[in-house]
KOLVOMAR-203821 format. One line per field, with one value per residue: residue number from 1; residue in one letter; chain; x, y, z of N, C-alpha, C in turn. Coordinates in steps of 0.1 Angstrom, whole numbers. Atoms other than C-alpha are relative to their C-alpha. Layout:
// KOLVOMAR-203821
resi c(NUM|...)
resn c(a|...)
chain c(A|...)
n_c1 c(X|...)
n_c2 c(Y|...)
n_c3 c(Z|...)
ca_c1 c(X|...)
ca_c2 c(Y|...)
ca_c3 c(Z|...)
c_c1 c(X|...)
c_c2 c(Y|...)
c_c3 c(Z|...)
// end
This chain:
// KOLVOMAR-203821
resi c(1|2|3|4|5|6|7|8|9|10|11|12|13|14|15|16|17|18|19|20|21|22|23|24|25|26|27|28|29|30|31|32|33|34|35|36|37|38|39|40|41|42|43|44|45|46|47|48|49|50|51|52|53|54|55|56|57|58|59|60|61|62|63|64|65|66|67|68|69|70|71|72|73|74|75|76|77|78|79|80|81|82|83|84|85|86|87|88|89|90|91|92|93|94|95|96|97|98|99|100|101|102|103|104|105|106|107|108|109|110|111|112|113|114|115|116|117|118|119|120|121|122|123|124|125|126|127|128|129|130|131|132|133|134|135|136|137|138|139|140|141|142|143|144|145|146|147|148|149|150|151|152|153|154|155|156|157|158|159|160|161|162|163|164|165|166|167|168|169|170|171|172|173|174|175|176|177|178|179|180|181|182|183|184|185|186|187|188|189|190|191|192|193|194|195|196|197|198|199|200|201|202|203|204|205|206|207|208|209|210|211|212|213|214|215|216|217|218|219|220|221|222|223|224|225|226|227|228|229|230|231|232|233|234|235|236|237|238|239|240|241|242|243|244|245|246|247|248|249|250|251|252|253|254|255|256|257|258|259|260|261|262|263|264|265|266|267|268|269|270|271|272|273|274|275|276|277|278|279|280|281|282|283|284|285|286|287|288|289|290|291|292|293|294|295|296|297|298|299|300|301|302|303|304|305|306|307|308|309|310|311|312|313|314|315|316|317|318|319|320|321)
resn c(g|t|e|q|l|t|d|m|q|r|e|i|l|q|g|i|r|e|g|m|e|r|m|v|d|a|t|f|t|d|h|n|e|s|q|a|e|v|d|r|a|r|d|a|l|a|e|c|d|d|e|l|d|n|v|t|i|e|g|k|a|r|t|s|r|s|k|e|a|s|h|s|d|c|r|a|a|q|k|s|l|k|a|l|r|d|k|d|c|r|t|y|h|k|s|a|t|n|q|g|m|p|d|c|m|k|t|y|d|p|k|p|d|i|e|d|d|h|a|m|h|s|m|h|a|c|l|s|d|i|s|a|w|a|s|q|l|n|s|s|l|s|e|e|r|d|d|c|h|g|a|a|k|l|h|d|r|k|i|l|e|c|n|e|l|q|a|a|y|e|t|a|f|c|s|y|h|e|g|l|t|g|g|c|s|s|y|i|s|c|r|s|s|k|t|a|s|q|r|r|v|h|a|g|v|q|v|a|e|a|g|r|k|t|e|y|e|a|a|a|r|i|d|c|l|l|k|v|f|d|a|s|a|t|e|q|p|e|r|l|q|g|c|a|s|i|h|v|n|t|s|a|l|d|i|v|y|h|a|p|t|p|a|l|d|c|t|t|d|p|v|a|t|y|p|c|d|d|q|w|l|n|r|s|y|k|t|k|a|w|y|m|e|a|p|t|a|a|c|t|v|c|a|h|l|t|t|p|a|p|t|p|a|p|t|p|a|p|t|p|a)
chain c(A|A|A|A|A|A|A|A|A|A|A|A|A|A|A|A|A|A|A|A|A|A|A|A|A|A|A|A|A|A|A|A|A|A|A|A|A|A|A|A|A|A|A|A|A|A|A|A|A|A|A|A|A|A|A|A|A|A|A|A|A|A|A|A|A|A|A|A|A|A|A|A|A|A|A|A|A|A|A|A|A|A|A|A|A|A|A|A|A|A|A|A|A|A|A|A|A|A|A|A|A|A|A|A|A|A|A|A|A|A|A|A|A|A|A|A|A|A|A|A|A|A|A|A|A|A|A|A|A|A|A|A|A|A|A|A|A|A|A|A|A|A|A|A|A|A|A|A|A|A|A|A|A|A|A|A|A|A|A|A|A|A|A|A|A|A|A|A|A|A|A|A|A|A|A|A|A|A|A|A|A|A|A|A|A|A|A|A|A|A|A|A|A|A|A|A|A|A|A|A|A|A|A|A|A|A|A|A|A|A|A|A|A|A|A|A|A|A|A|A|A|A|A|A|A|A|A|A|A|A|A|A|A|A|A|A|A|A|A|A|A|A|A|A|A|A|A|A|A|A|A|A|A|A|A|A|A|A|A|A|A|A|A|A|A|A|A|A|A|A|A|A|A|A|A|A|A|A|A|A|A|A|A|A|A|A|A|A|A|A|A|A|A|A|A|A|A|A|A|A|A|A|A|A|A|A|A|A|A|A|A|A|A|A|A|A|A|A|A|A|A)
n_c1 c(-14|-3|6|14|0|0|-11|5|-1|-14|-4|6|-8|-13|2|1|-13|-8|6|-5|-14|-1|5|-10|-11|4|0|-14|-4|6|-8|-13|3|3|-12|-7|8|-3|-15|-1|5|-11|-10|5|-1|-15|-4|2|-13|-10|3|-4|-14|-7|-14|1|5|-11|-9|5|-2|-15|-3|5|-8|-13|3|2|-13|-8|5|-2|-14|-2|6|-9|-11|5|0|-14|-4|7|-7|-13|3|4|-12|-8|6|0|-14|-1|9|-6|-12|4|7|-9|-12|-11|-8|-11|6|-3|10|10|-4|-9|2|-5|-6|-9|-8|-13|-11|0|-8|7|12|-4|-5|12|7|-7|0|14|1|-7|8|11|-4|-2|13|9|-6|2|15|5|-5|8|14|1|-1|12|11|-1|3|15|7|-3|9|14|2|0|12|11|-1|4|15|5|-2|9|13|1|0|13|9|-3|4|15|4|-3|10|13|-1|1|14|9|-3|4|14|6|-4|8|14|2|-2|11|11|-3|2|15|7|-4|5|14|1|-4|11|11|-5|1|14|5|-7|5|12|-3|-7|9|8|-9|-2|13|0|-10|6|11|-6|-6|10|5|-10|1|12|-3|-8|9|4|-11|-2|8|12|-2|-8|7|6|-11|-6|10|0|-13|1|8|-8|-13|-6|-7|-10|0|-10|-7|7|-1|-7|-9|4|-11|4|-6|-13|1|-3|-12|2|-1|6|-3|-4|-11|4|12|-2|-7|-4|8|8|-6|-8|-12|-9|-6|-10|-11|-7|1|-6|-14|-9|-4|11|1|-11|0|13|2|8|14|1|7|10|-1|9|11|10|7|12|-2|11|9|-2|12|8|-2|10|7|-1|12|10|1|13)
n_c2 c(1|5|-9|4|12|-1|9|14|5|2|12|12|2|5|14|8|1|9|13|4|4|13|10|2|8|14|6|4|11|11|2|7|14|7|3|10|13|4|5|13|10|3|7|13|8|2|10|13|2|3|13|11|2|6|4|14|10|3|8|13|5|3|12|11|2|5|14|7|2|10|14|5|4|13|11|2|8|13|7|3|11|12|5|5|13|10|4|8|12|8|6|11|11|7|7|11|10|4|1|4|10|7|11|12|3|8|14|2|13|-2|12|5|12|-5|7|-6|-13|-11|-4|-8|-13|-7|-5|-12|-12|-6|-7|-12|-10|-4|-9|-13|-6|-3|-11|-12|-2|-4|-14|-10|0|-7|-15|-4|1|-12|-12|1|-3|-14|-9|1|-7|-14|-3|1|-12|-11|1|-5|-14|-6|1|-11|-13|-1|-4|-14|-8|0|-8|-14|-5|-1|-13|-10|0|-6|-14|-8|0|-7|-14|-6|0|-11|-13|-2|-2|-13|-10|-1|-6|-14|-8|-3|-10|-13|-5|-5|-12|-10|-4|-8|-13|-9|-6|-10|-11|-9|-7|-11|-11|-8|-8|-10|-10|-7|-9|-11|-10|-6|-10|-12|-8|-7|-12|-10|-9|-8|-10|-11|2|-1|11|12|7|6|11|11|6|8|13|9|6|4|13|5|10|11|9|4|12|12|12|7|14|8|12|13|3|13|12|7|12|12|11|13|9|9|11|5|15|1|14|12|-3|7|-10|-4|11|1|-11|0|12|10|-5|-2|10|10|6|14|8|-4|-4|-7|7|-4|-15|-4|-11|-13|1|-10|3|13|-2|8|10|-5|6|9|-4|9|11|-2|10|8|-3|11|8)
n_c3 c(-3|-13|-10|-3|-7|-14|-6|1|13|3|-8|7|12|-4|-4|12|6|-7|3|13|-1|-6|10|10|-7|-1|13|3|-9|7|13|-4|-4|12|7|-7|2|13|0|-7|9|9|-7|-3|12|2|-10|7|7|-11|-6|9|-3|12|-4|-6|10|9|-8|1|14|2|-8|7|11|-5|-4|12|6|-8|2|14|1|-8|9|11|-6|-3|13|3|-9|4|11|-5|-7|10|7|-8|-3|13|2|-10|3|12|-4|-9|7|11|-7|9|-7|8|8|-6|-10|6|0|-12|-7|-14|-5|11|-2|-4|8|14|-1|8|-6|-11|5|5|-12|-6|9|0|-12|1|8|-8|-11|5|5|-11|-7|8|0|-13|-2|9|-4|-12|3|7|-10|-9|8|2|-13|-4|9|-4|-13|3|7|-10|-8|8|0|-12|1|10|-5|-10|7|7|-10|-3|12|-1|-11|3|11|-7|-7|10|5|-10|-2|12|2|-11|1|10|-4|-10|7|8|-9|-6|10|3|-11|-2|11|-2|-11|5|8|-9|-6|10|3|-11|-1|11|-5|-10|6|6|-10|-6|10|0|-13|1|9|-7|-10|7|5|-12|-4|10|-4|-13|3|6|-11|-4|10|-1|7|14|4|-2|11|9|-7|0|14|1|-7|9|11|-5|3|-12|3|-10|3|-13|-6|9|-6|9|0|5|8|-6|5|8|-8|3|8|-10|7|-6|11|-3|-9|5|-3|-13|-3|2|12|12|8|-8|0|13|2|-10|-1|11|13|-2|6|-10|-7|2|-7|-14|-2|-13|-10|0|-2|-12|3|-8|-11|0|10|-4|-9|-12|-2|-11|-13|-2|-12|-12|-2|-13|-10|-1|-10|-10|1)
ca_c1 c(309|327|313|279|289|282|307|285|285|322|326|303|323|356|342|333|368|384|360|370|407|402|383|411|437|417|414|452|456|431|450|483|467|452|485|501|474|481|519|513|493|522|547|526|526|564|567|555|587|608|591|599|633|650|684|673|655|685|707|685|688|726|727|705|726|758|743|732|767|783|759|763|801|799|777|802|830|808|804|842|847|821|840|873|856|841|874|894|869|865|903|902|872|888|921|903|882|910|939|959|971|1003|995|1011|983|960|980|996|999|999|1010|1039|1059|1089|1109|1101|1128|1109|1077|1094|1112|1079|1063|1090|1091|1053|1054|1080|1058|1028|1047|1059|1025|1006|1030|1027|989|983|1004|986|952|958|968|939|915|928|924|888|878|895|877|844|849|858|827|804|818|812|776|770|786|766|734|741|748|716|696|713|705|668|665|681|658|628|639|643|608|592|610|602|566|558|576|558|524|528|541|512|487|504|504|467|457|478|469|432|438|456|427|402|424|427|389|382|408|396|362|377|400|372|352|382|387|350|353|384|367|337|360|378|346|333|366|361|326|338|362|333|323|357|355|340|305|317|341|316|297|329|343|310|311|347|337|312|339|368|391|403|436|432|464|479|453|462|470|499|486|511|506|513|549|555|554|586|592|584|580|579|590|624|606|577|590|604|619|603|582|587|599|623|637|643|660|681|690|678|691|726|755|762|727|728|760|753|716|702|687|650|639|627|594|595|581|561|543|532|498|501|480|449|451|428|400|405|388|360|364|340|308|308|282)
ca_c2 c(783|773|803|787|756|753|737|706|703|707|680|657|662|657|625|613|621|602|573|573|573|544|525|532|520|489|484|484|461|437|441|431|401|390|393|373|346|345|342|314|295|298|288|258|246|251|228|199|203|204|173|153|140|135|133|102|86|91|77|46|44|46|19|-3|2|-5|-37|-48|-44|-63|-92|-93|-93|-121|-142|-136|-149|-178|-187|-186|-208|-233|-235|-241|-268|-285|-285|-298|-324|-336|-341|-361|-382|-389|-399|-421|-439|-442|-455|-470|-502|-519|-545|-572|-570|-586|-618|-615|-649|-645|-681|-686|-718|-711|-736|-716|-688|-670|-670|-657|-630|-620|-617|-594|-573|-569|-561|-535|-519|-520|-504|-476|-471|-472|-448|-423|-428|-424|-392|-376|-388|-374|-340|-340|-350|-322|-297|-309|-308|-275|-259|-273|-258|-224|-226|-236|-207|-183|-195|-187|-153|-145|-156|-131|-103|-112|-109|-75|-63|-73|-57|-25|-23|-29|0|21|11|19|52|64|52|64|97|104|94|117|145|142|141|171|191|184|193|225|237|233|252|279|283|286|312|332|331|343|370|383|389|407|427|440|449|468|488|497|508|527|545|553|567|588|603|609|627|648|657|666|690|707|720|734|755|789|793|803|773|747|741|734|712|692|688|676|649|635|628|620|592|571|551|518|502|502|476|453|418|400|365|337|311|275|266|239|204|186|156|126|95|59|45|33|10|0|-36|-49|-80|-113|-96|-115|-84|-75|-110|-110|-76|-82|-118|-140|-119|-117|-135|-154|-166|-200|-211|-192|-192|-171|-183|-180|-143|-125|-105|-69|-69|-37|-53|-85|-87|-99|-130|-121|-127|-157|-149|-163|-196|-190|-209|-239|-232|-251|-278)
ca_c3 c(775|807|825|824|842|879|903|905|868|866|893|874|842|860|875|840|827|855|849|812|821|844|817|792|817|822|785|781|811|794|761|778|794|761|744|771|767|730|736|761|736|712|738|748|712|710|741|719|699|731|744|713|725|691|708|728|699|676|703|703|665|666|693|672|641|661|676|641|627|656|651|614|617|643|619|591|614|624|587|583|613|601|568|587|609|579|561|590|599|563|562|595|585|550|566|592|566|540|560|532|550|539|512|533|558|534|534|568|586|624|627|603|600|621|600|569|568|540|559|590|570|554|589|602|571|572|609|602|575|598|627|605|589|622|639|611|608|645|645|615|627|661|647|623|651|673|644|638|675|680|650|662|697|682|660|689|710|682|679|715|711|680|697|726|701|682|714|721|686|689|723|710|679|702|723|692|680|713|716|680|678|713|708|675|689|718|696|672|701|717|685|679|714|716|681|689|722|703|679|708|725|693|687|722|722|688|703|733|711|690|721|736|704|704|741|733|704|726|754|728|715|750|759|727|738|773|758|740|775|780|748|744|731|697|695|707|675|655|682|684|646|649|674|649|624|647|637|666|661|679|665|701|709|680|692|676|667|660|632|644|639|612|627|630|607|630|609|621|587|601|625|603|606|638|654|644|617|584|565|594|595|558|558|590|587|558|529|544|528|560|568|551|568|601|607|636|668|676|674|706|702|715|750|745|716|734|750|786|794|814|851|859|883|918|925|951|983|986|1005|1038|1039)
c_c1 c(2|-6|-14|-1|1|11|-4|2|15|5|-5|9|14|-1|-1|14|8|-5|5|15|2|-4|11|12|-3|0|14|5|-6|7|13|-3|-4|12|8|-6|4|14|1|-5|11|11|-4|1|15|5|-1|13|11|-2|4|15|7|14|0|-4|11|11|-4|3|14|4|-5|8|14|-2|-2|13|8|-5|3|15|3|-5|10|12|-4|0|14|5|-7|8|13|-3|-3|12|9|-6|-2|14|2|-8|5|12|-4|-7|8|14|12|9|10|-6|2|-10|-11|3|8|-5|5|6|9|7|14|12|2|7|-7|-12|3|6|-11|-7|7|0|-14|-2|7|-8|-12|3|2|-13|-9|5|-3|-15|-5|4|-8|-14|-3|0|-13|-13|0|-5|-16|-7|2|-8|-14|-3|0|-14|-12|1|-5|-15|-6|2|-9|-15|-3|-1|-13|-11|1|-5|-16|-5|2|-10|-14|-1|-2|-15|-9|2|-6|-15|-7|2|-9|-15|-3|2|-12|-12|2|-3|-15|-7|4|-4|-15|-2|4|-11|-11|5|-1|-14|-5|6|-4|-13|3|7|-9|-8|9|2|-13|-1|9|-5|-10|6|6|-10|-6|10|-1|-12|2|7|-8|-4|11|2|-10|-13|1|8|-8|-6|10|6|-10|0|12|-1|-8|9|14|5|9|10|0|12|8|-7|0|7|8|-3|12|-6|7|13|-1|3|13|-2|2|-7|5|5|12|-3|-13|0|9|3|-11|-11|7|9|13|10|7|11|12|8|0|6|15|8|3|-11|0|9|0|-14|-2|-8|-15|-1|-8|-10|2|-10|-11|-10|-8|-12|1|-13|-9|2|-13|-7|2|-11|-7|2|-13|-9|-1|-14|-8)
c_c2 c(-5|9|-3|-12|3|-9|-14|-6|-3|-13|-12|-3|-5|-15|-9|-2|-10|-14|-5|-4|-13|-12|-2|-8|-15|-7|-4|-11|-13|-4|-8|-14|-9|-4|-11|-14|-6|-6|-13|-11|-4|-8|-15|-9|-3|-11|-14|-4|-4|-14|-12|-1|-6|-5|-15|-10|-3|-8|-15|-6|-3|-13|-12|-3|-7|-15|-9|-4|-10|-14|-5|-4|-13|-12|-3|-8|-14|-8|-4|-12|-13|-6|-7|-14|-11|-5|-9|-14|-10|-7|-11|-12|-8|-8|-12|-11|-5|-1|-5|-10|-6|-13|-14|-5|-9|-15|-4|-13|1|-13|-7|-13|4|-7|6|14|11|5|9|14|9|6|12|12|7|8|14|11|5|9|14|7|4|12|13|3|5|15|10|0|8|15|5|0|13|13|0|4|14|10|-1|8|15|4|0|13|12|0|7|16|8|0|11|13|1|5|15|9|1|9|15|6|1|13|12|1|6|15|9|0|7|15|7|1|11|14|4|4|14|12|2|7|15|9|3|10|14|7|5|13|12|5|8|14|10|7|11|11|9|8|11|11|8|9|11|12|8|10|12|10|7|11|12|8|7|12|11|10|9|12|12|-2|1|-12|-13|-7|-7|-12|-12|-7|-9|-14|-10|-7|-4|-14|-5|-11|-10|-10|-5|-12|-12|-12|-7|-15|-8|-12|-12|-2|-13|-12|-6|-13|-12|-12|-13|-10|-9|-12|-6|-15|-1|-15|-11|2|-6|9|3|-12|-2|11|-2|-12|-8|4|2|-11|-11|-9|-15|-9|4|5|6|-9|4|15|2|11|11|-1|9|-3|-13|4|-9|-9|6|-8|-8|5|-10|-10|2|-12|-8|4|-11|-6|4)
c_c3 c(14|11|4|8|15|6|0|-13|-4|7|-7|-13|3|4|-13|-7|7|-2|-14|0|7|-9|-11|6|1|-13|-4|8|-6|-12|3|4|-11|-8|7|-1|-14|-1|7|-8|-10|6|3|-12|-3|10|-6|-7|10|6|-9|1|-12|4|5|-10|-10|6|-1|-14|-2|7|-8|-12|4|4|-13|-7|7|-2|-13|-2|7|-9|-11|5|3|-13|-3|9|-3|-12|4|7|-10|-8|8|4|-12|-2|10|-4|-13|4|8|-8|-13|5|-8|7|-9|-7|7|10|-5|0|13|8|14|6|-11|4|4|-7|-14|1|-8|7|12|-4|-4|12|5|-9|0|13|0|-8|8|11|-6|-5|12|8|-7|-1|13|2|-8|4|13|-2|-7|9|8|-8|-2|13|4|-8|4|13|-3|-7|10|9|-7|-2|12|1|-9|5|10|-7|-8|10|4|-11|0|11|-3|-10|7|8|-9|-5|10|2|-12|-1|12|0|-11|3|10|-6|-8|9|6|-9|-2|11|2|-11|2|11|-5|-8|9|7|-10|-3|12|1|-11|4|10|-6|-7|10|7|-9|0|13|-1|-9|7|10|-7|-4|12|5|-9|4|13|-3|-7|12|4|-10|2|-8|-15|-6|1|-12|-9|7|0|-14|-2|7|-8|-10|5|-4|12|-4|11|-3|13|6|-9|8|-11|1|-7|-8|7|-7|-8|9|-4|-8|10|-7|6|-11|4|8|-5|1|12|3|-1|-11|-12|-8|8|0|-13|-2|9|0|-13|-13|2|-5|9|4|-3|8|15|3|15|10|-1|3|13|-3|10|12|0|-10|3|9|12|1|11|13|3|13|11|1|13|9|0|12|10|0|13)
// end
């Protein structure tokens, strides 16, 4: 019993108890640090979702759709203006090439016999017809010419406007393409890296967790054995037997592991085709109702998809003779 322990023995036992307490405290400190490490791995993976700037990408998509609509509307108007120009100019050209001269001009004699009253009368009558015809023809042709030229100018200005809108649309789509493909690529890379890091963290922490639980169980059993020394001689055998079958609850040292969050839907399908690609040209331009009468200008390739020309090596200076 305790009456048999010397002061030195008691001091030794107390030292062991204090050492066990410090070890248990350290075990829980390590547990908290491991839990924090697991939580950080979870948070690092979640940052991938935060870094995927869907708001900016969707903004680029909306801008691209808006520019496409503006360009398409402009080409439809260009088609209408071409039809108006063609109609007005056909009318002008038809009038100019079918003037319907007075019949008397076919037999008009610019040198009539002044003694012949009938000839002189015919001359004046024909000139009167020619004058009326020419005045009316000049007036109508001038009006039709102005209509033709005016419609042509409106059409030409619309072409320039539509070409500018086309360039703006292609630039906007290229920006959308670059934002979506770059964003998805970075997101996939981030997810892959952070998921692999999370697995490594979990594997390492699981080993440490098992070790801490073993240490905690050992400390609990040692504490139980130390208490045997505090019991009376009659109680010691029973207490010792109890230590052999003690159940140590280690649930306080359980680590909460986090399954990877589901990946966000990041698909590049909307930009699978892009400016100047044949499929993109067909979808965006060539299948439109306006295309045959309002064809587009030359397409501009996306700058981020072009391979810059290699910089030529500098020409070495000639070696002095």
